[in-house]
N, C-alpha and C positions, 0 to 999 in steps of 0.2 A: 504493500498500501505506499503511496506517497504525499506526502503532506503539501496542502494549499498555501499559496501565501498569493494575498491579495495585494495592490496601489491601486489606487487614488491618485492623481493628478488634476488641480482644482485652477484654473489661470482666469486673467479676463485682459482684454484688449480693448483698444479700441478701434483697431482694423480691419480693416474690410473685411466680411467673409468669408465670402471664395476663397480669398487671400490665404488667412489664418486656416480655414478646414487643408487645403493644399498643404502648409507650413508642418499644418500637426501632423499625420496623414505620411509624408513625408519620413518624419525624425523614427515614427511608428515602424515603420516599416523598417528602418535603418539600425534599431535601435534589433533587428529579427524577429520582429511581432508582425503579424495581422490583423486589421480589423473584420470583426465576426457578426458587428449595429453601427449603426448610427442611426441618430435624429436629429430634426435642424428645431430647434423649437425657437419659432418669428425668426426674427433678427436678436433675440436676446440670449440663447442658449443651443450648442453643440455637446452633445453627446455623443462619443464616443466608444463604442466599450472593444476591448483586443483581450487576444492572445498571443502568448511568449513561452514556447518550455521552456529558454531560458532567454530571460531580457536583457540584453547587455549596455542600462543603462552609465550614464558617466559622460 
């Protein structure tokens, strides 16, 4: 059996939503993870759910 560890990242910006979403997606991919779910809530909140076997953060 394996131990699950969870990571929550919160942030905010005044940058344009499409550009910010692209940067978040690229950062997740570069960390060795992949996006499993994505929600846009108006122009206020983006929610990205991602998985990683070994996420390389740093």
